[in-house]
C-alpha positions in Angstrom: 97.0 87.1 67.9 100.5 86.9 66.9 103.3 86.9 69.7 100.7 87.1 72.8 99.8 84.0 74.6 97.3 83.7 77.2 97.9 81.7 79.9 94.8 80.6 81.5 94.6 79.6 85.3 93.2 76.1 86.0 90.5 77.2 88.4 88.9 81.4 88.6 88.7 81.6 91.9 90.8 81.9 95.0 92.9 80.6 96.1 93.6 79.8 92.3 96.5 81.9 90.5 95.7 84.8 88.7 96.0 84.2 84.1 99.5 84.8 83.0 100.0 86.8 79.8 103.0 86.5 77.5 104.4 88.7 75.0 107.1 87.9 72.9 109.3 90.4 70.8 113.0 90.6 69.7 114.5 90.0 73.1 112.7 87.0 74.5 109.6 86.9 76.5 107.8 89.8 78.6 105.3 88.4 81.1 102.6 90.0 83.0 102.0 88.7 86.0 103.1 85.5 87.5 100.3 84.0 89.8 100.9 82.3 93.0 104.2 81.6 95.0 103.7 78.0 95.5 106.0 75.2 93.9 102.4 73.7 92.4 101.3 76.8 90.7 105.0 77.5 89.2 104.6 73.8 87.9 101.4 74.5 86.3 102.7 77.8 84.8 106.1 75.9 83.2 103.3 73.3 81.7 102.1 75.9 79.8 105.1 77.2 78.7 106.0 74.1 78.0 103.1 73.4 75.5 103.3 77.0 73.9 107.0 76.5 73.3 107.6 79.2 75.4 110.9 78.7 77.3 111.7 80.5 81.1 115.4 81.7 80.4 114.1 84.0 77.3 111.8 85.9 80.1 114.0 89.2 80.3 110.9 91.6 81.9 107.9 91.1 84.2 105.0 93.5 84.5 102.9 93.3 88.0 99.3 94.4 87.7 99.3 94.6 91.4 101.1 93.6 94.5 98.9 90.5 95.4 100.0 87.0 96.1 97.8 85.4 93.0 99.8 88.2 90.7 103.1 88.1 92.0 103.7 85.6 94.0 105.4 83.2 91.7 108.3 85.5 90.8 110.8 84.4 93.4 110.6 80.8 92.1 110.9 82.5 88.6 114.1 84.4 89.8 115.2 80.8 91.4 115.0 79.2 88.5 116.7 81.6 86.1 119.8 81.3 88.1 120.3 78.2 86.7 120.7 79.8 83.8 123.1 82.2 85.3 120.5 84.7 84.7 119.9 87.3 87.9 117.3 89.0 88.9 118.9 92.3 88.4 118.7 91.4 84.5 115.3 91.4 84.5 113.0 94.5 84.1 110.1 94.7 86.6 107.3 96.9 85.2 105.0 97.8 88.1 102.9 101.4 89.3 104.3 103.6 91.0 102.0 103.2 93.8 102.8 99.6 94.4 106.0 99.4 94.4 106.4 100.0 97.9 104.2 97.5 98.9 106.2 94.7 96.1 109.3 95.4 98.0 107.5 95.3 101.6 104.9 93.2 101.7 104.1 93.1 105.7 102.5 97.0 103.8 100.0 94.5 102.6 98.9 94.2 106.5 97.7 98.3 106.0 96.1 97.7 102.3 94.1 94.8 103.1 92.9 96.8 106.6 94.3 94.4 108.7 94.3 97.2 111.7 90.8 98.0 111.1 89.5 94.2 111.2 91.1 94.0 114.7 89.6 97.0 115.9 86.5 95.5 115.0 86.6 92.1 115.9 88.9 92.2 119.3 86.9 95.2 120.3 83.4 93.6 120.8 82.7 91.1 123.4 79.8 89.5 121.5 81.9 88.3 118.9 84.4 85.6 119.2 86.8 86.9 116.4 90.3 85.6 115.9 92.4 87.9 115.7 94.3 89.0 112.3 97.9 90.1 112.6 100.0 89.3 109.4 97.6 88.5 106.3 100.7 86.7 104.7 100.6 84.4 107.1 97.4 83.6 105.9 98.7 83.3 102.2 101.4 81.0 103.2 99.4 78.0 102.5 96.9 78.9 99.6 98.6 81.7 97.8 102.7 82.6 99.1 103.8 86.0 98.4 107.0 87.5 97.0 109.1 90.2 97.7 111.2 92.2 95.4 115.0 92.6 96.3 115.9 96.0 97.2 118.4 96.6 94.2 116.1 94.9 92.0 115.3 96.3 88.9 111.9 98.3 88.8 110.7 100.5 86.0 107.9 102.2 87.8 104.5 103.6 85.3 102.2 105.6 85.9 98.7 106.4 84.9 98.5 107.4 81.3 102.0 106.0 80.2 102.1 104.4 77.5 104.3 100.9 77.7 105.3 98.9 74.4 106.0 95.6 74.3 106.7 93.9 71.2 104.1 94.6 68.6 101.4 95.5 71.5 101.5 99.2 72.9 99.3 99.5 76.3 98.1 102.6 78.2 98.1 102.3 81.9 94.9 103.4 83.4 95.6 103.3 87.4 92.0 101.4 88.9 92.0 101.6 92.6 89.6 100.1 94.8 91.1 96.1 95.2 94.4 97.9 95.3 95.6 101.1 95.6 97.9 100.9 92.5 96.0 98.4 90.4 96.9 98.9 86.9 94.6 97.5 84.0 96.4 97.8 80.2 94.6 98.7 77.5 96.0 98.1 73.9 95.4 100.8 71.8 96.1 99.6 68.6 94.0 96.3 69.1 91.9 97.6 71.9 91.6 94.9 74.2 91.9 95.5 77.8 93.8 93.4 80.2 91.5 94.5 83.2 93.1 92.5 86.4 90.7 92.3 89.5 88.7 95.2 88.5 86.5 93.2 85.8 86.4 89.7 85.7 83.8 87.2 83.5 81.7 86.8 86.9 81.6 88.4 90.0 83.0 91.5 91.7 86.4 92.3 93.2 86.8 92.9 97.2 87.5 96.3 98.1 88.8 98.0 100.9 89.0 101.9 102.5 93.1 101.7 101.7 93.3 100.1 98.6 90.3 102.8 97.2 86.9 101.3 98.3 83.6 101.3 97.1 84.4 105.1 95.8 87.8 104.0 94.1 85.9 101.1 92.6 83.5 103.1 91.1 85.6 105.8 89.8 87.6 103.0 88.0 84.8 101.5 86.4 83.9 104.9 85.0 87.3 105.7 83.7 87.4 102.2 81.9 83.7 103.0 80.5 84.8 105.3 78.6 87.2 103.1 76.6 86.4 101.4 73.4 87.0 98.2 74.3 86.7 95.2 72.0 87.7 92.5 74.2 88.9 92.0 77.9 91.6 89.8 79.6 90.8 89.2 82.9 93.1 88.0 85.6 90.6 85.0 86.7 88.6 83.5 84.4 87.9 83.4 80.1 88.2 86.1 77.6 84.5 87.7 77.3 83.4 90.8 74.9 80.4 92.4 77.2 82.2 94.9 79.2 79.4 97.3 79.3 77.1 94.6 80.5 79.5 93.3 83.0 80.1 97.0 84.1 76.6 97.9 84.9 76.2 94.7 87.1 79.3 95.3 88.9 78.3 99.1 89.6 74.6 97.9 90.2 76.5 95.3 92.9 78.4 97.6 94.9 75.2 100.6 95.0 72.9 97.8 96.2 75.0 97.3 98.9 74.5 101.1 99.6 71.0 100.9 98.9 70.7 97.9 102.0 72.2 99.8 104.3 70.5 102.5 104.3 67.4 100.7 104.2 68.5 98.8 107.6 69.6 102.0 109.2 66.1 103.4 108.5 64.7 100.8 111.1 67.2 101.7 113.4 71.0 102.7 114.1 73.5 99.2 113.8 76.9 98.4 114.3 79.5 97.5 111.4 80.1 94.1 112.1 75.5 93.9 112.4 75.7 95.3 108.9 78.5 93.2 107.8 76.4 90.3 109.0 73.4 90.9 106.8 75.9 90.6 103.7 78.1 87.8 104.7 76.9 84.5 106.7 80.0 83.2 106.7 82.1 83.7 109.5 85.5 84.0 108.5 84.1 86.2 105.4 82.7 88.4 107.8 86.4 89.1 108.9 87.5 89.3 105.5 86.4 91.0 103.5 83.2 91.9 105.0 84.7 94.3 107.3 86.6 96.4 105.0 84.0 96.3 102.6 81.2 97.9 104.3 83.7 100.1 106.0 84.5 101.3 102.7 80.6 101.8 102.2 80.3 103.4 105.4 82.9 106.0 104.2 81.2 106.5 101.0 77.8 107.3 102.7 79.3 109.6 105.2 80.7 111.6 102.4 77.6 111.9 100.5 75.9 113.1 104.1 73.7 110.4 104.1 75.0 108.9 107.6 76.6 109.7 110.7 78.8 107.9 113.2 79.1 107.8 116.7 80.7 105.7 118.8 80.2 102.0 117.6 76.5 103.3 115.9 76.0 104.1 112.3 72.9 106.1 112.4 70.8 107.2 109.0 70.4 111.0 108.5 
């Protein structure tokens, strides 16, 4: 496609950067996501700029799909490097979903949307488990994929669900698709019918989800929203471009619903603690801490809402 560049990250899985998309227009360059905030990732991004004959000093706008470190962590490096060309961060327009704006400007809020208080509650109250206390999710990001915070006086343009954004020759419909992040955004190009799916629908696997970010209910609703579109091809935030979106939606939905089924089968035998249900799906102790607790809590919220389970203290019962 003309004036559209797919800068693919070298690895598809965390802690890799997200893929970066660049659109060229009459004013310069628009970036959709920027990747992790570590020098090695920024260096790789600039190498891809060079390969594609792109120049960072031509950047005039940055679009953020959601405020996670692998998508917007590199923004502080870009601001810093643009200063060498006497371009201030206030000269760059930042487009972000209105729901994600407050998180991008106060990254401590990531602790809430990664459900760290929930994790700490279960890990620190259960004497049978030797679980590490998580106090600040950003401390865990610093070594692997550092996060950036937008300055208060940044030139921020917010968008909302169903808004239309025109970038050069491309016209995108905004789709707020929570589950993985409260204001996670997918971008549907109205003329060419391709989708920038963010983390919602990848080439492989399923993104983690947490109660405060939309949970299992939000994720399934988001898949239903995308399923209604006539999508020709998908550019995910991680991995390669693909075409079989209906198949991928079915796979992801089935994987989520299978967790419901397995939880109910376990509860059929006896009441369970949340941590015991987490162990049913995740063997690795670190994965149990995150995202295990948040994912299973999301399912318990869904099942409780559907009238299938009852919670009494630490125990979960099948109704």
